[in-house]
C-alpha positions in Angstrom: 4.0 -8.3 -5.2 6.8 -10.8 -4.1 8.0 -14.4 -5.5 5.8 -16.1 -3.7 2.7 -14.7 -5.4 3.2 -15.9 -8.5 -0.1 -14.3 -10.4 -2.7 -16.5 -11.8 -6.1 -15.2 -13.1 -7.5 -12.0 -14.8 -9.8 -9.7 -15.2 -11.9 -8.1 -16.9 -12.4 -8.6 -20.0 -13.5 -5.9 -22.5 -12.4 -5.7 -27.8 -13.6 -3.2 -30.5 -16.5 -4.0 -31.1 -17.9 -4.8 -27.2 -19.8 -8.0 -28.0 -22.3 -9.0 -24.7 -21.3 -12.0 -22.7 -22.2 -14.0 -19.9 -19.3 -16.5 -19.5 -16.2 -14.9 -17.6 -12.1 -15.8 -18.2 -12.2 -17.9 -15.0 -14.3 -20.5 -16.4 -13.5 -24.0 -17.7 -17.4 -25.2 -18.2 -20.3 -24.5 -20.4 -19.1 -25.5 -23.9 -17.0 -27.9 -22.2 -19.9 -29.6 -20.9 -18.0 -30.2 -16.8 -15.7 -31.7 -18.2 -12.3 -31.5 -16.4 -9.5 -28.8 -17.6 -7.0 -31.1 -18.0 -9.2 -33.5 -20.2 -11.0 -30.4 -22.5 -7.1 -29.2 -23.3 -6.2 -32.8 -24.1 -9.0 -32.3 -26.3 -7.8 -29.4 -28.1 -4.4 -30.7 -28.6 -2.8 -28.9 -31.8 -0.9 -30.8 -33.8 0.2 -29.9 -37.6 1.2 -26.3 -36.8 5.0 -26.6 -37.8 4.9 -26.0 -41.2 3.3 -22.4 -40.2 6.2 -19.4 -40.3 8.3 -18.4 -37.9 9.5 -14.7 -37.0 13.0 -13.9 -38.3 12.8 -10.4 -38.2 11.9 -9.8 -41.6 9.1 -7.4 -43.3 6.5 -7.3 -41.6 3.1 -8.5 -43.0 0.2 -6.5 -43.9 -2.3 -7.5 -41.2 -2.1 -9.1 -38.0 -5.5 -10.9 -36.3 -5.8 -10.3 -32.7 -8.3 -12.9 -31.0 -8.8 -11.2 -27.4 -11.5 -10.3 -25.0 -13.8 -8.1 -25.3 -12.9 -3.8 -25.5 -10.0 -4.8 -23.9 -7.5 -3.0 -26.0 -6.9 1.4 -26.5 -8.2 2.2 -29.8 -5.8 4.5 -29.9 -2.9 2.2 -29.4 -4.4 -0.4 -32.0 -4.7 2.8 -34.7 -1.1 4.2 -33.9 0.4 0.7 -34.5 -1.4 0.3 -38.0 -0.1 4.0 -38.9 3.4 4.2 -38.0 4.1 0.2 -38.3 1.9 -0.9 -41.2 0.0 -3.9 -40.7 -3.5 -3.8 -40.6 -5.3 -5.6 -37.5 -8.4 -7.1 -36.9 -9.9 -7.4 -33.6 -11.6 -10.2 -33.1 -13.3 -11.4 -29.2 -14.1 -14.3 -27.2 -16.2 -14.3 -23.8 -13.8 -17.4 -21.9 -11.0 -19.2 -21.3 -12.3 -22.2 -23.3 -13.8 -20.3 -26.3 -10.5 -19.6 -26.6 -8.8 -23.3 -26.2 -11.7 -24.6 -27.9 -11.2 -22.5 -31.3 -7.1 -22.9 -31.5 -8.1 -26.2 -30.4 -10.4 -27.2 -32.8 -8.7 -25.4 -36.2 -5.4 -27.0 -34.9 -2.9 -24.4 -36.0 -5.3 -22.8 -39.2 -7.2 -20.8 -36.9 -5.9 -17.8 -38.7 -5.1 -16.0 -35.5 -1.8 -14.2 -34.2 -2.1 -12.9 -31.1 -4.3 -14.3 -28.1 -4.9 -13.0 -24.3 -5.1 -16.5 -22.3 -5.1 -16.1 -18.3 -2.4 -17.2 -16.5 -3.3 -20.6 -15.0 -4.5 -21.6 -18.3 -1.2 -21.5 -20.0 0.4 -24.9 -19.1 -2.0 -26.8 -20.9 -1.9 -24.2 -23.7 1.5 -25.0 -24.1 1.5 -28.8 -23.1 -1.3 -29.4 -26.3 0.7 -27.3 -28.7 -1.5 -24.3 -28.5 1.0 -21.5 -28.3 4.3 -20.3 -30.4 7.3 -19.6 -28.1 8.0 -16.1 -28.9 11.5 -14.9 -30.4 12.6 -12.9 -27.9 14.7 -11.0 -30.3 12.4 -9.2 -31.9 11.0 -8.1 -28.6 13.2 -5.5 -27.0 10.6 -4.6 -25.1 10.2 -7.1 -22.4 12.8 -5.5 -20.9 10.2 -3.1 -20.0 7.8 -5.3 -18.2 8.4 -5.0 -14.3 11.0 -8.1 -13.2 8.1 -8.7 -10.6 5.6 -9.7 -13.6 8.2 -11.6 -15.1 9.0 -15.2 -14.2 5.4 -16.6 -13.1 4.7 -20.3 -12.8 2.8 -21.0 -15.9 5.5 -19.8 -18.0 8.8 -19.1 -16.3 10.7 -18.3 -18.9 8.8 -16.2 -20.5 9.1 -18.8 -23.4 5.2 -18.1 -25.1 3.8 -15.2 -22.7 4.3 -11.8 -21.0 2.3 -9.7 -18.6 -0.6 -7.8 -20.6 -2.5 -6.7 -17.5 -3.4 -7.7 -14.2 -6.4 -6.7 -11.2 -8.1 -8.3 -8.5 -11.8 -8.0 -7.2 -14.0 -6.2 -4.8 -17.0 -4.1 -4.4 -18.6 -0.9 -4.9 -21.3 1.0 -2.5 -23.8 3.5 -2.9 -23.2 5.6 0.1 -25.9 7.8 -0.3 -28.1 3.8 0.8 -25.3 2.5 2.6 -24.6 4.7 5.2 -21.4 2.6 7.0 -18.1 1.6 6.1 -18.1 -1.7 4.7 -14.6 -3.1 4.7 -13.5 -6.7 4.7 -15.9 -9.3 3.0 -18.2 -10.3 6.5 -19.2 -6.7 5.6 -19.8 -7.2 2.2 -21.7 -10.4 2.6 -24.2 -8.5 5.7 -24.8 -5.5 3.5 -26.2 -7.6 1.1 -28.9 -8.7 3.8 -29.5 -5.8 5.1 -29.0 -2.3 3.3 -28.7 -4.6 -0.4 -31.0 -6.8 0.2 -32.6 -6.7 -3.3 -30.4 -4.9 -4.8 -27.1 -6.5 -4.6 -25.3 -7.9 -8.5 -22.1 -10.5 -8.2 -20.2 -10.9 -10.7 -21.3 -13.7 -13.1 -18.4 -15.6 -12.3 -18.6 -19.2 -10.1 -15.5 -18.5 -8.6 -16.6 -14.9 -7.4 -19.5 -16.3 -5.9 -17.7 -18.9 -3.8 -14.9 -16.6 -2.7 -16.7 -13.9 -1.2 -17.5 -16.9 1.4 -14.3 -18.4 1.6 -12.5 -15.1 2.5 -14.6 -14.0 5.0 -14.7 -17.3 7.0 -10.3 -17.4 6.8 -10.5 -20.1 3.9 -7.9 -20.3 0.8 -10.4 -20.2 -2.0 -8.7 -22.6 -3.5 -9.8 -25.5 -1.1 -11.4 -28.3 -2.8 -12.7 -29.8 0.5 -16.3 -31.0 0.6 -17.4 -29.7 3.8 -16.1 -26.3 3.1 -17.8 -25.9 -0.1 -20.9 -27.8 1.6 -20.6 -24.8 4.4 -20.2 -22.6 1.4 -23.0 -24.0 -0.9 -25.7 -23.8 2.6 -24.9 -20.1 3.2 -24.8 -18.4 0.0 -27.9 -20.5 -1.5 -30.0 -20.0 1.8 -28.9 -16.1 3.0 -27.3 -14.5 0.0 -29.4 -15.6 -3.0 -32.7 -14.4 -2.1 -31.0 -11.2 -1.8 -29.3 -10.9 -4.8 -30.7 -8.7 -8.1 -28.7 -9.3 -11.0 -25.3 -11.1 -12.0 -23.3 -8.4 -14.2 -19.7 -9.5 -14.7 -19.2 -6.0 -16.0 -20.9 -3.3 -13.7 -19.1 -0.4 -14.2 -20.4 0.4 -18.1 -23.9 0.7 -16.8 -24.9 -0.6 -13.0 -22.5 1.7 -11.5 -22.9 5.0 -13.7 -26.8 4.6 -13.4 -27.0 4.0 -10.0 -29.4 0.9 -10.2 -27.8 -1.2 -7.5 -26.5 0.2 -4.9 -24.2 -2.9 -3.7 -21.7 -4.2 -6.4 -19.2 -7.5 -6.9 -16.7 -5.8 -9.0 -13.1 -6.4 -10.4 -11.4 -3.5 -9.7 -10.6 -1.7 -13.6 -14.7 -2.4 -14.2 -15.1 -0.3 -10.9 -13.2 2.4 -11.7 -14.4 2.7 -15.0 -18.0 3.0 -12.8 -16.7 6.2 -11.3 -15.1 7.4 -14.6 -18.5 7.1 -16.3 -20.4 8.4 -13.1 -22.2 12.0 -13.3 -21.4 11.6 -9.1 -18.5 10.1 -8.7 -18.1 10.1 -5.3 -21.3 8.8 -4.7 -19.7 5.2 -5.0 -17.1 3.9 -2.5 -14.9 0.9 -4.0 -13.4 -1.1 -1.5 -10.4 -4.1 -1.5 -12.5 -6.4 0.1 -10.4 -7.9 3.3 -8.5 -9.6 4.9 -7.7 -11.1 1.1 -8.9 -11.5 -2.1 -7.7 -12.8 -5.2 -5.2 -11.6 -7.9 -5.0 -12.3 -11.5 -3.3 -11.9 -14.9 -4.1 -12.3 -18.9 -0.9 -12.4 -21.2 0.0 -11.7 -24.4 1.1 -14.7 -26.6 1.8 -15.9 -29.9 -1.1 -18.6 -31.0 0.9 -21.8 -33.1 0.2 -20.9 -37.1 0.0 -17.4 -36.6 0.2 -16.2 -40.2 2.0 -13.3 -39.8 4.5 -14.0 -36.9 6.7 -10.8 -38.1 3.5 -8.3 -37.0 2.6 -10.5 -33.9 6.0 -10.1 -32.4 6.5 -6.1 -33.2 2.7 -5.9 -31.9 3.6 -7.3 -28.9 6.6 -5.2 -28.6 4.8 -2.2 -29.4 2.5 -2.1 -26.7 5.1 -3.1 -24.0 6.7 0.5 -24.6 5.8 2.2 -21.8 4.6 5.1 -24.1 2.0 2.5 -25.4 1.4 0.7 -21.3 0.3 3.9 -20.4 -2.4 4.4 -22.8 -3.3 1.0 -22.5 -4.0 1.5 -18.9 -5.6 4.1 -18.8 -8.5 2.7 -21.4 -9.2 -0.4 -19.7 -7.9 0.2 -16.0 -5.7 -2.6 -15.3 -1.8 -2.0 -14.1 0.0 -3.3 -17.6 3.2 -4.5 -15.4 5.4 -1.9 -17.1 8.2 -0.6 -15.4 7.8 2.6 -13.9 4.0 3.0 -15.2 2.8 4.0 -12.0 5.1 7.3 -12.0 4.1 7.3 -15.5 0.4 7.6 -14.8 0.6 10.5 -12.1 2.8 12.4 -14.6 0.2 11.7 -16.9 -2.4 12.6 -14.1 -4.7 10.1 -14.5 -7.9 9.9 -12.3 -8.7 7.2 -9.6 -5.1 5.5 -9.1 -4.8 4.6 -5.6 -6.8 1.3 -4.3 -8.3 1.4 -7.7 -5.2 0.4 -10.3 -2.1 0.6 -7.5 -1.7 -1.1 -4.1 0.9 -1.0 -1.1 3.4 -4.3 -1.6 1.4 -5.2 2.1 -1.8 -5.0 0.1 -0.7 -7.2 -3.1 1.0 -9.6 -0.1 -2.2 -10.2 0.6 -3.8 -11.0 -2.0 -4.0 -15.1 -3.2 -4.1 -16.3 -6.7 -6.4 -19.0 -8.4 -6.9 -22.4 -10.3 -8.9 -23.7 -12.7 -12.6 -24.0 -11.6 -13.3 -27.3 -10.0 -16.9 -28.9 -10.7 -17.8 -28.1 -6.7 -17.6 -24.1 -7.6 -19.6 -24.7 -10.6 -22.6 -26.9 -8.9 -22.6 -24.0 -5.7 -22.4 -20.9 -8.5 -25.7 -22.9 -10.3 -27.5 -23.3 -7.5 -27.1 -19.9 -6.1 -28.2 -18.2 -9.3 -31.0 -20.9 -9.3 -31.7 -20.0 -6.1 -31.8 -15.9 -7.1 -34.0 -16.7 -10.1 -31.6 -16.0 -12.2 
């Protein structure tokens, strides 16, 4: 990954227990009622966290509370941390960044959560509004184990508040027993939706993922805010694509792919890998990283302002950054952790479905685009497409 591609948004979402959810990590609407990101974050400002304890390198507290995406942490890593370090971990999950922001903002530093996992593009507003606490970096020596290309991102250039948890991308999978031609590009994907995949296609239940394939297929930067671009996307997606969509599902790896209930599936890379691992006939499904471009996103470890257990929070983040634990995280969730030499570790462990699912050549990563907070035009197209599809 090159410096000109600061990693933005993440991916799939999953904690223990698995919690069904309809919102995705890329939305900043819904609970917020469609207000802009800046206004919503400002309303979530968190004064009053200054009296919270600070980490000094003392004894670890007996508890640790993590607020994260559902099923997004290896149970083995969680159990091992408690066994070796002591703190009992409580995992609670949210289904969107706005849910996280709302919880932290409403509590004004008294949420009771220690660690949170925001997507990159939401971090600046969280910092500005006092929702995150600065790291005591001397307590996280394994920051040195993070690949430098995943440090110094635009939202936190000095990694004072955040560090990479995982990064991923978006593509599609298709049932080769039904769609027998090779699909390579987003144009191929949209054509197949209208033909072999008609009535048997699922899209990610996420506003930007509904409009992005049109932009990518037509050489338009998917962060565009040009009204003409959105008007064209709306016409095409509502009239040409929506009638053929059977489902909106953000986690097809848990059901659609292994159960073969659809034949064409838009998916995040880690979830597509999960579907292959869960399938009794994995070769039936082919995963494609759509070209000529697609997105790249990142989720981040962070400590909530007012965290009641800061020593344990720092210790846990340091623990999961250790390559021996990061490889377990990668195997469980199917996303690159950004750890130094993680690819070598994965290959040495002979993990399945690595190339094209978790690891990509530099020239491929260089074609990926980073995102922005969902705008109202994106949300409008998303709602109209779902309505036209009968969802």
